[in-house]
FIKE-603015 format. One record per residue (C-alpha): residue number from 1; chain; x, y, z. Coordinates in nm, 2 decimals, decimal comma, m for minus. Each point is the difference from the previous one (the first is absolute). Layout:
NUM|A|X|Y|Z
...
***
This chain:
1|A|m1,43|m0,21|1,70
2|A|0,31|m0,04|m0,23
3|A|0,27|m0,18|0,17
4|A|0,28|0,09|m0,25
5|A|m0,09|0,37|m0,11
6|A|0,33|0,05|m0,20
7|A|m0,05|m0,32|m0,22
8|A|0,31|m0,15|0,08
9|A|0,08|m0,34|m0,18
10|A|m0,20|0,17|m0,31
11|A|0,15|m0,11|m0,34
12|A|m0,02|0,29|m0,26
13|A|0,07|m0,06|m0,37
14|A|0,04|0,30|m0,23
15|A|m0,04|m0,03|m0,37
16|A|0,19|0,22|m0,24
17|A|0,11|0,04|m0,34
18|A|0,33|m0,06|0,14
19|A|m0,08|m0,36|0,15
20|A|m0,16|m0,12|0,33
21|A|0,14|0,13|0,34
22|A|m0,11|m0,20|0,32
23|A|0,04|0,12|0,36
24|A|m0,13|m0,09|0,35
25|A|m0,13|0,21|0,28
26|A|0,26|m0,03|0,28
27|A|0,11|0,20|0,29
28|A|0,30|m0,20|0,11
29|A|0,32|0,05|m0,20
30|A|0,27|m0,23|0,17
31|A|0,13|m0,03|0,36
32|A|m0,15|0,27|0,24
33|A|m0,10|0,22|m0,30
34|A|m0,34|0,13|m0,13
35|A|m0,15|0,15|m0,29
36|A|m0,32|0,20|m0,01
37|A|m0,25|m0,23|m0,19
38|A|0,01|0,22|m0,36
39|A|0,07|m0,17|m0,26
40|A|0,22|0,16|m0,33
41|A|0,03|m0,12|m0,35
42|A|0,29|0,15|m0,21
43|A|m0,01|m0,03|m0,38
44|A|0,17|0,17|m0,29
45|A|m0,15|0,35|m0,13
46|A|m0,27|m0,02|m0,25
47|A|m0,13|m0,33|0,13
48|A|m0,35|m0,02|m0,02
49|A|m0,19|m0,16|0,31
50|A|m0,32|m0,23|m0,11
51|A|m0,12|m0,13|0,34
52|A|0,07|m0,07|0,39
53|A|m0,10|m0,34|0,13
54|A|m0,01|m0,05|0,38
55|A|m0,03|m0,34|0,16
56|A|m0,10|0,06|0,36
57|A|0,12|m0,23|0,29
58|A|m0,34|m0,15|0,02
59|A|m0,01|m0,10|m0,40
60|A|m0,25|0,26|m0,10
61|A|0,14|0,20|m0,33
62|A|m0,06|0,38|m0,07
63|A|0,13|0,14|m0,34
64|A|0,08|0,36|m0,07
65|A|0,03|0,18|m0,38
66|A|0,05|0,32|m0,13
67|A|0,33|0,07|0,20
68|A|0,24|0,25|m0,07
69|A|0,38|m0,04|0,06
70|A|0,14|0,24|0,26
71|A|m0,31|0,00|0,22
72|A|m0,09|m0,15|0,33
73|A|m0,32|m0,19|0,05
74|A|m0,17|m0,17|0,31
75|A|m0,17|m0,32|m0,05
76|A|m0,29|m0,10|0,23
77|A|m0,13|m0,33|0,06
78|A|m0,39|0,02|0,03
***
């Protein structure tokens, strides 16, 4: 059974034609506030997305390619 179903603590690296972007999956954002466990990458119009790498909290990694800007994806750890 997964004790971390929202992947809190996962590190994401997005590779694009405009550079590399990094985010971490978090649900807390300051004192007494919270966020949904969603990650958003914003970049300039016309940017081509090459790959998304996910380093899960347990150290395993996943990669997703063939991504289109402006879409929402769900990455599931198997």
